[in-house]
Every structure is written in C-alpha cells, then in structure tokens.
N, C-alpha and C positions, 0 to 999 in steps of 0.2 A: 617700515610697519607691514607683514608678506599680505600680502592677496585674501589669505583665508583669514589670516588674523581680522585681519578690518571687516569681514565679512561676516566673523562671528557678531561683532560688536551690532557694524551698523549695514544693513544688507540695501540693494540695491532695488528700486519699483520690480527689476523683471523676478528678482527670487525673494521674495516674497511673499508665502502662503495667503491665499484668498480669505476675506471673512467667513467661510462656508467652509474652507477647509479644516479642522479638527488640527489638533498637534502629530505631525506625519514625519517632522522632521529631527533628528536625533537629537541634536544640539537643544530641539526648544522643547521636547520631552524632559529631559535632564533639568533644564532651568525649572520646570514645573514642577519639579520634584520635591522635597520636605528633604531639609538638610540631613536628617538623620538618616532617612533612604539613600542619600546620594554619596553619603559616607562610609555606609555601609558595605555600596556597590564597590566603591575605591578599596574598600581592604580585602572583598572577598577577592576580585581580580587582582589585585596586586599592584595597582596602578601609581606611578609616583608623577604626585604633582607638584610641580615648582612654582611656588609662588613671584615670584623672580617677572615671570613669563608679561607679557603682553595682554596675553588672550586669558579668560575667565577661567575657573576651575571647570564648569560644563563643557565648556570648549577643548581644554585638555584631555578628561575622559573621554570624550565623543572621539578624540583621534587614536587613542588606543583601543575603544571597542570596537570599531571598525575594522583593524588589523586581526581579530579574533579568525586562527585557522577552521571555527567550528562552521563558523559561515561560510566561508569555500570551500569545507569539505563536510557539510551537516552526517556524512556515516560515519561518523565519529562519536555521532549525539547516539542518544538511546532510538530506538524508533517510531515510538507515541512521538518523541519530538520532533523528527524527522518531517512523518505525518501533521503534524500540528502547524509546521514551516510552511507547508504545501499549500494545507489549505489557506492558510491567512495567504500567504502567495497569492491564489488564484484569486483570493476576494479582495484583491488589489493593496495588502497592507491592515486591513480592517476587519475584522471581523466580530458578531454580533450573539452572542453564546446567553444561553437561560442559566448555567452553571458552568463552572472551571474544568475544561477538558482535562486530559490525563497528558504528563509531559508539558506541563506550564512552570512547571518550579525550576528545573533545569535550566530553561528560556532563560527564566528571570533570575535564577542565582548569575547566570554570564554577561545580563543587559542586553540582551537579542530581544525581548520580547517584554513590554509594558502593561499592566492591567488597569483598567479606571470601572469604577463601580456605574453604574445606569439605572434608569429607573425599573425593568423589564432584568437587568442581568448585568453581564458583564460585558467591556467594551476592549478586546486581544488587540493590541497595535502592535508592529512590526514597522520600524522608521523603514523609509525608503532607500538610507545607505546600505541597509540588511538584502533589500528585493533586490537592487541592480548587480547583488553578487553571487545569490544563491544558481546552482545550478538545475542545468531542468529535469525532467523527470520523465514516467512516460506517458504522465495522462497529460502533460504541457503541451500547446501548439510549439511545436520547434521551430515553430516562423513569427511568435509571437514579438511584438516590441523587448517587455522584458529578458526573453530567450536570448534575442540575437546580444542585447548590450549585454550581456552575463560573460559572454563568449565574446566579443568585441576587442582589438587589440589594443593597448595603452594612447596609442598617437589618437585614434577615434572618440578614443572614452574621453578625454582629454580635452580634444576641439569639441565634443560635444557640450562639456560641461561649461566650458571659458564660450561658448556662444549664447548658452542661456542664462549664464550669469552674468554676463558686459564685460567682461575682466579676465586676464587670461588666469587658469586654476594652475593649483599647486596640491601635490600629497598631501594628502590623504585623497585621490579622485573619487570615491563613495561619497564622502559627504558635498563634493562639488556639485555631484551628479543628482542631488535632492532635488534642484532648481531644473533640472532638465525633464524629471520625472513630470515634478506637476504638470507640464505641458503635455508632455506625449502620454498621459496615460490617462487624462481627460482629453475624452469625444470633441469635445465644444472646441478646448483651445487648439489642438490638433489640427480641426478643421480649419480654424481661422489663418494659424500658420502656413498650411497650405497653400490656402486663397490667397495670401499674401508674396507667393514666388514671386521670382519674376517671371517672363514669360519664356525665356529660355530654359531654366530649373523646369518650370510644369512638362516642356513638351519633351523635356528629358525624360523626369518622372512616368509621364503617360506612355512613353516610347517602351520606356523599359517593362513597364506594365504589361504590354502589349505584346512583351517576348513572353512572359511569364513569370514577373517577378525578380527573374533570376538573370545576370550577365556575365562574363567573364570579361575582364581586364578590358582586353581589347576589343572587345563591342561595345562596351561603353568610352572607349576611348572612339571609335567609329561614330557610336551614336550620338557623342558631342560634339563632334567632327574635331577633335585634339590634336592635330598634326605630329604634336609634339610627343615622342616615346621617351621615357627612362626606363630603363633598366638593372635592375640589380642581380642578387646568385638567385631568387625564385622568379624569373623572366621578368616582364612589362608590370610597371605600376604606375597609377596615377598620379598626374603631381596637382599641387597643392593650392592650387590658386584655377582652375575649371569648373565647369556647370557639377562634374561628380564629387567634387569635392564640398559643395555647396550643400548638396542634398548631406551630402554624411555628415557635416557636422551640424546640422538639423535635427541628425538622428532619422532621416527620410530614406536613406539608404547604408545600408548598414554592410560593412566587408566580410568576408567569411574566409578564412583563412584555407590552401593558400590565395587565390585569383580571383575569386568570386566574388560579388555583389547584391545583396538578396534586399527588397525591399520589406519591411516587415506589416505583418494581415492588416495589424489597423490602418496604417497608412494605404494600404493596396485596397482597401472596402472604402473609405473614402476617394482614393481616386478614381477607382475603376466605374463609380454610380452612375457618373456622368456617359460614357460606354456602355454602359447596358442597358440606359434607358433609349442612344438611339441605335442600337441593334434589336430590338423589339421590333420597330420597322421594318427591317430588313426577314427579318425570322417570322413574321407574320404572315406571307406565303407559306412555306412550310408546315407551320401552326394550323390553316385553315385545310391542308390537302388532309393531314394526319387526323384530324379530328372530324371529317366530312365524313367516313365512313363508320360505321356499328359493330364494335370488335367485342359485343358481349360475348365469353366464354361459354360451354355447354357449363362445365366443373369448375371451378375456383376455391384457393386454398387463402382462408384468409389471413392475413398477418396478426399472431397475438403481442398482449402488452410483455414486455421483455421483461420485468418486473417478478414475474413470480419462479422463472426459471433461473432467474440471478439470484436471485433469495438461496434458491434450492440449493444450488452449485454452491454457492457460499457457507451454506447449514454444513455440506458433504465436505466441505474442503477443509472445514475445523475439525473434522474425524482424520485427517489425514497432515496433519504438519508436519509428520515427519519424510512424507517423502515431497516436500514443497522447499523451495530454496530461493532465499531473497536475490532478484537479480537474476534471475534464472528460467528459462523456460517453463513453463507447466509440463509437465509428465506425459507422454501420449499413453502409458496404461492408465494412467488416473485419467484421461479424456475417456477413454474408450469404457470404465467401469463408469463413470458418471452419466454416458450416453447411455446403457444398455439399463443404469436405474433409473434414468429418467424417460424413457423411449424420445429420445429428440437423436436427429445426424451428430455425428462426430464432428462433423463442419461445423456446428452451428454452436455445439459445446464448446469448441476451442474458443470463439470468436466471443461468445456470453464470458467465458472466464477470462480471455487476458483484459478484457474491459474491463469485468469487476476486480481486479488483481490491482490496474489501474485506476480506479475511483478507492481504491484502501477495503473495499468487501471484503477481502481476506485478514486482512490484518485484524491480529487480537483484541485491538484498539475500537475494533467494531462496535461489540456491543456499549460500547460511550455513548449515551446518548448527547454527555456535551460538545460536541461536536463534530461534522461531519466526519463521513459517513452515518454515524451511529444517530446522526440529530435530523436528518433527511427523511421525511415521510415515502412511505411505498409507493405511495403516489410521483415521486417527484424522482424514481429511480428510473425510468426508459428517456428521461432527458437526461440526466447524468453519465450515461452511460451512451445515448448518439453526441451528446458533447464531448465524451472522450475519446471516439471514434473518427467525429470530425476534423479532432484537433490533428492527430494524426500521429501521437507518441507510440498507441500501444499495437496500433491493426493497420497494416499496409498489402494493399491487396496487387501492387508492384512486384512484391518477393516471393518467389515460390514457397515460401512456410513466410505468413504474413503477421506471425507475433512474431515482434520486436525482441521481446528478451528471448529467442532461439537466439540470436546471431550473437554473434563475441563483440565485446563492446565497442573493440574498434571497428563492427560494420556497421551500426547502430545511426549511418546517419538516413535521414528520414527522406523519400522521395520524395518531387514534387508532385504529389497526388492529390495535396488540397484542393489546388486550382482546379485537378478534374473532380473533383468530390462536390466542386462548388458548381462547376459544370451542368453535373450531374443531376443535382438538388435543385437548379434555376429550369430544368429542361422536364421536372417531374412539374413543377408547379405551374409550367406554359402548356404543357401536354396532358398530366395524365391528372390534374385534378377534376376534370367536366364528366368523362366516363373510362372508358378501357381501351390501351390503345395495343398495337403492337408492339414489341420489341424491337423488329428487326426495323419501321421506323423511327421508332424513339433510337435507335443507336444512331441511324442516319441522321438526324438530326443534332445528335449533340457533335457528331465528327465531324459538321460542317460548320461549325462553330470557328471565327479566326483564330479563335486565342489556340488551337487543337495544334497549329504548326509551333510556335513556341513550345508549349509541354512536351510535345514528343522528343522535339533537340534536348529540354532539359531533363526528360528523365534516360534517353540515350546517352545523354555524357554522367550524370549520375548511376548507371547501371555499369560503363565504363570508371569511374571512381571505383567500385566497390568489386570489377571481377566478375560480374552478374550479367547474364544475357537478360537483352533488353527488353520485354513483351512489349506485342502491340496493342495498341491504346483501347482496340475494338474488344479485347480480352479482358484487361483492367475493366472495362464498364461493363461487362459483362459479369465480373465477379461480383462488382460493387451492386447493380442492379438486381440481379437473380439470385445472387448468396449471401450478401450482407446485409442489403436496406429489407430485404423479408424478415429474416432475426433480429430485427432492432424495432420492428413493426410500422415501419413507412410503408411497404408496399406492398397491394396484394397482388396474388400469379392469379392467373387462369389460362386452361388447358381446355382444346379442346377431346373430347371424350375418341374419337380414331385416335388419336397422337397416343394418349395412353396407351391404346390396347395393341395399337402394332409395336411390334417388334421394331426397334432402330438398325440398320444392318450394318450402315459403314458410317465414318465420319461427317459426312455430306448428308447424309438423313438427317442426323444428328444438330449439324448445325441449323440445317432448315425446321425442326422442328424447335429450335430455339427461335429461331427468327420469328414465330410464326406464334411464339406465348405472347400471352396478354399479361399489362399490367395497368396499376391501377394507385395513384396514392390515396393513401389512407387517411381520415380527418386525421387522425392521430398526428401519422408525418407529417401532414400540410403543417399542425401549429409544433411541430419539433422543429419544421426547419424556419419557423419563422422567432424561436426560441419563444414561444408561448406556451406552453404546454403543460396546462393548467387542468388535471382531475377533479372530478368533486370529492370530497374527502368518504367515504365509506365509514363506516366504522366496524369492527370485525367482530364477528357471532359465531356461536354455535352452532351447527346443523343437526348436531342431535347433540349426545352427552359427553362425547370425544372427541369429535371432528369438529376443529376450530379453524373456519376459512378467514384467512388474514383481508383486513379492509386498507384501502387507499390512505388511511388517516393515521394508523399502525405507524410507529415510528423505528426505522432499521434496528435501532440497536436494541429495540425491546423482540425484536421477531428474531433477531440472529440468536441470543442472548435464551430465547425459550426451543431452538430449536433442536440443542442435546438433548433437552428432558422428553422431546415427541418423537415423532415417526413421520418422513415425511409421506403425503397422500400424494391426492390429486396438484398438478401443477399444469395448472394453463395458463390466463392470465394475471390470475394471482394465485397463492399458493394455499394448502389446506395441511394443517399440521393434526395428527391422531395425538388424542393424550388419552390413551387407553389405559386400563391398569397395569398391562406389562412394561409399557415404556416407563409409567411413573415407577412402578416396582424396580425396572432396573435402573432408576435414577436416583432410585435412595439406596441402592446398594452402594453405586459409584460417589456415593458421598452426601448428596445434597437432601437437604432438611425437607420436611413436610410445609413449614412455614414459609421458606425462600423459593419452593415450587410453587406456591398457593400465590406471592408474590408478585411474579415473574408472569404468570399468568393473566393474572388481574391487572398487570400494564398493558395487557392487548386487549383481555376481553373480561367481561364479567363472568363469573363462574356457575354454572351449574349445579343446580341442588344435587344431582347423580354424583360426580364430579367433586364436590364439596366435602359432601360425606366420606367419598372415596380418600381421601387426604387427609380426613378427619382420622380414618380410621389408622392409615397408614404414620400418624404421628402420635397416635396413644403410646403413654411407656408401660412398657409390660415388667418392668425390670428395672434395675439399677446396676452396674459393675462398677467396681472400682481398679484403678490401672496402678499397680505398684509397681516402680523399675528394678530390674535386676538384673545381676550379668550372669548368671548360672542357675543350672535345675542339678541337684544333689540326690540322685536317686538311692533310697535307702528301702532296700528289702525288711529290716528289720526291725519295728514298730521300738522295740529297747534298745537298738543300737540308734535310731532317733531319737527318742525322747532321752537319750545320753547328753548327744551333741545340743539339743535344744536347751536342755539345763544345764548342763556344766558353767561352769563360770567362765571358764578359757574362750569358750567356744559359740556361746550362745548370741553375743557382739557380732557375729558372722553372719548370721541367718534374719530371713525376714518372718516372724513372729506372727501372725500366723503364718505356713504353711498349706501348700495343696497336699492331700492323701499322697504318699506313696515316697515325698522326699522332704529335701527341704530347699528354699529360692535361696540362692546366695548373694547377702547385699551388695548395691551396691559400692564401688570404693574399696572392696576388699578384694587385697591380692592372693594372685595364686599360692605364689609358695605359701604364702604365710595359712590360705587353707590347709592346705595338704601338713602343711609342718606341725598345726594345731589340732587337727585331728588325729595323727599318727601321736601326738599327746595325750593322748585320751584311749588309746587305742585303735583307733580305725582309720583305714588304710584307705584311700582316696585313688580311684583309677581314672585314666583321663588324660591326653598330652598337654592340653589348655581350654582355658576360661570358656573358649567360642563352640565348644563342642557340649555335650548332655556327661554329665560325672554320676559316678558310681563307687558307694565308698562298701568296704565288708569290715566284717569284724576282726582282727588280728588273734588267730591261734595260739597260745602260750607254745613259746619257744622247750624244746626237750632239755632237761639238766644236764650239765656234765659228767658224764662215767668218770670218778676219783680210783684209781686203782690204790686196792690196800697197802699199806707197808708190807715188804716183806719179812720175815721169818728172821731172816738176821738182824732186823731192827735198820738196815738201811734203805731208803728210798732208790726205789730204781731211777734210771734215767726216761728220762721223757723224750719219746720218740715223734716223728713226723707222721705215724697214722693215726688216725682216729679212731679209737678205742669203739669196740663194739659191741651193746649192752649184750648181754647173755638171754638167751631164746628160755621161755616157761616153758618150751616143750623138752620132755624128756629126750634121751638119747635114747636108742633100740637099744633091747635086749643083747647080749653077745650067747652062743652055746657052747 
C-alpha cells in the first residue's frame, strides 16, 4: 500500500482536521457527497474508476480532479469564474454569501467548487488542494504563503508535504499539501510551529528577517555557517541537511527561482514581532525630539475617503469598456479624461484606477451582489483599496510607472517594497498620530531604521534583475507618504501659506519645500493600518427630487448598476448620482424599462414623489405595435398592380397581409428567384439585384405582335430574311408635282 493510499483511509494525528474545521480537504468533501452527485461528477469529468484499486472511489476521484488544467491555468475559465476563485482564495477557501454568485456553475461542474446551504445563505468551499495551485493575481500579496507555495519547485512542496504528513509524500502533491495548508494557513498553529524551532533554526530565521526577509543562496549559506558548497548549472545550491532546508520543509523559508529564498509574509509577521518591540526603546529618543515641537501648518489639505472617487471611476470605466483590455495597463487617454471629468490629479486617478481594477470594481460581474466586490458595502471600499495597495500586486512606487499591469508579463516581479511600506506605516503610528510633524523629520526617522540596509540591498538586486535604475529609498518614501497615502485617505498634508505663494526656483528649493511639508495620520488611516476600519452605515438619501447621495450602507453592486441610469454629480467622500428627467429619458431610450429603473433606485434609496411620478409617466403605454418578420419590401406604386399581386392565387402566399401602403412585405422564407418568377407569371416585373435591398415592381407593357408579310401575287411565299420587318407608318407620303 502506497503512502497516499494509506492516508486516504487512515490519517495520522498530524494530518487530521481539527474539530472546528469544516470539510476543507477534497477527499473529505467527496465522501460527504451523496452517491448520485458523486456519480454525476464522475460522468461529467470522464473519470475512470477502478474497483480493483485498494483506495475507495472518492480518493480516486480526488486524484483525477487535482490534475485538471483549469486550476493551474484559470485563464481558460470564464471571467466570472476567475473572479470567484480569487475571492474564495482571499477568504481562505471558504466564503459565506447570501445568494449564489455568477460563475459558480462551471466551477461546480468541474468539481472545483462545492456549495452547502446554511441558515443565512450559502457556504462556498474550494478545497485546499486547489488553493495551493492557483497562480497569483494583482490584488494578492506576492510574498504570501499561498502565492509562494503555488510557485515553489516540486522538491520544496514535496518536502513540506512530507514534513506535515509525517511520512514521505507521493504524487499528486496537491493532495498531500492539504495537511500542511491546515497548519500554515492558521496563525495560531503557525506561531506554535515557529516557537518549537530549535535555537539554531530560530536564529537563522531572525537573521534572514533582519536582512529584509530575502537572501540569495550564498548569503543563506553564510548565515547558517555552512562550509559545504554544492554547485550545479544554476550556481551554488543549498544542502538537504542544514538549517536552511529545515526551515524550507516547514514552509518557513521558500526558495524562488533561480537562487533566492524568501520568508512568507505570515511568518515575517510572527518572527518580527519581538524585534519591533525591542526597537521601540531605541527609537524613543528620536520620537521625543520629533514630537517636541508644534508644526501646525497655516493651510492644510485634508484627505478624503477614496470610496467616492473609486465608485465614480468604476461607473465611468463601464462606459469605456472597449478601451480596456484584460491584463493590460489602463490607457493614459482614459486616465486623462477621467481626471478632467472629476477634477482630480491624473496621478491620483491612476492610483485609484489601478487598485479598483485589482479588487474587481471594473469587472462586469461587479453589479452582482452575490459575491465581492458587489456584495461589499460602500463603507468597506476604502479598506479594500488600502489592502490591495498594501499587498503590492497592483501598485509599486519603486517602478518608473507604478501600475504593475503596464509592465510586460515577464517584468512583473514585485519589488521588496512591502517591508518599506510597513516601516512607513509603523512610523506614522508612532509619530503622526498625536499631531502634525514635518516630512523631513519623518523621513530621517524611517531611514534610520536598522532594516533599511537590507531593504536597500534587496531593492538594488531587484532593479538589476529587471534592468531598471534602482531608485533611492528616500524618493520611494516620498512617493508613498506624499503621493499615495493622501489619495487613500490615510495622511493629511499641511503647507505654509508662504510656501504656496513663493515660486520654486530650482530643485534645491523644491526639495526644501518638501522637507518642510507637514503631515498627520488621519483617524481613518489609523483604523486602516490596524485593519479595523468600520464605518457607521449611513443610508442613502435624496438631497432633492433628483440628486441621490449614496450612503456607506449601500451595496457596491447596487450603486454600480445604478450608475449607467444616472449622471455623476459631486464626488467627495461619497458620490452623488443625478437622476434628472433627461438622464431617465436617455436610459429609457437605451432600452431600460420604467420598472427596471424603479427597482434599481429603490435598491439604494426610497423614491421621492416627484421622481416616482416621472417614472410612472415614462411607463405609460400610449399604443401598441406588432413586429412582423419579413425579408424584403416590394415597392408597388400602382394600386391595381398591388391588388393583383395580393389576390392572385400564385402570388398571394409570397406577401404579408396586410402590408403597409406603397408596397408589399415579402414573407419570410421566400426565395428571391421564386418571387421574381411568380410575379413575372402574372405580368409584373421585379427590379432589384438581391432581397437585401428594396425591390420595385412595375407592370409589363404588352409586346408588339410580329408583322406577317402577305403572300405574293404569284401565290408563292417570300423567303424569310434576317431583317426585322418595319411596320408601315400611318403618315402619308408627300405629294410630288
């Protein structure tokens, strides 16, 4: 009996799910299915089940399902299925929804998604065997545990699966990784795994984290003091018995092609917690100096909630879907038009557009309230955008063009900026929470952190791999603090009135102005950094008879669906939709019915009386018309000829009766040649090259009868000639004198 065969029938204590854990493993889910559903899945997929095997049928089906290409390459699936898979992966494989979202049927048919009804709706489950195979997407942290395991080499995932199974793992490795995923995806169990490390391995893990969380193979061997160097075609490689491999088989240190080793984000959060507590005392002196002075500015620009502009851009982008291509950067022309339309800076619109695309606000399925982002309240849009920026898969300040989709697919390797983002956010919590501080002091505080040296080294190596010029860390910090965070509603900026009135002469003066810029962490930003941003749900309301102000309690899907029926008004912390009579008339002309418009509006707010009357008048039926299928229209000017064609037995079945004045409608299925032939049979000639154009009919004039020469006086017939006989004229010949 093989290891996996024995694991299917009797698991060890290490690989058994906990009692609070629902069915997350693929074989457990398949065993829980009714026999009829399992048989239907086998028939749909075309799985060959061998009753002679020593493993049961669900185990055989699980082995066949994890090998599907659609899981490793979701681009083969419809767009709605891809978005649903991403949301499920971000939720850890289990998502609770009130109604079934679009795209669930193809996933269920392939055995990728399983649904269970609950008291409040439905529970969507994607087994862990699929999660560890899905490729990364823009809104996901590229250094997360799931993303690193999905791209890890076979030797690494085999070692990880064997460690957590307690026995050697055999293919398919995706099934064997389910036991490891139950541990590494749970923060409590992962912390226990790290605390149980031997001292040598724990010191090595902390040393790598101090270096920025990423090292090359030679640096890893130097840190673990491994004198043995093994070389292959790719260069120096690690041994399979050192401390580095011990961390690798626990999924605490994962190699990346060709010679890098990275600590996952979840592990770095646990390992660096103690170091961050120790650094607090060392930076207390700098903090006291920065906070010792009052830097209250004369003028300030307060950060706004990005939810309003994000929804406005998402609504406007649906009107320009022809310009937007999947997996390609947002067109600059569209960014400029949106910036002019909403009165924002192009860079701010560019940032919000990139993050909105990353979270799925631009997708056609955003109007559905069955799954995120359509089921998300408007008050949660800011936290969703901030989480997408913090992950680093959509926007990267270290690049000349920060939008990741603007780079070619082979140049989209994420920069090590997540560590620098965390340094900036930690500094804002420590310095900018109590009052205004100068940016120059804040920059010196961030760049004095001991982790800056490791981050600078990682940034330089990243730029060399991609052929880019490595930007200075001070410049990247400036972009994050003064350009990105104010747009996301995290930081307020303050300026001295003298600074704004005096023209900047050169770059040195511009740098001095930036250093004297004041900044402050907003209350919203503090909650976003702690991942506790919860807004009080405010209902949507009409400011007058036509202007609808969207509240934080409205669902994103309802607001996006209402956008094409209204005009975008004021865009600040929230968005105003103008439902004027002109906009409603335009929506009705485009095909929307009065009841449909009423339902979409009432899903957001209750209708006022005046708007309800407008919709009632728009829904009034003033007349009815019937649509008759026809292939052509035959113009007949003469009413007698029209009546002839309509009443004759040979042509009556060719036309639609009654037909409009001026001609006859040709019935469907009538051949053009048959129409011409039958009309000619009753003396009507049809003019026209094909039935795709309007035809015209005219009555045929009778032909002149042929002239017959009288017989000659001799009684013999005259021989026929080739010339046509000319009829005699009735005009007499002129008389001669």
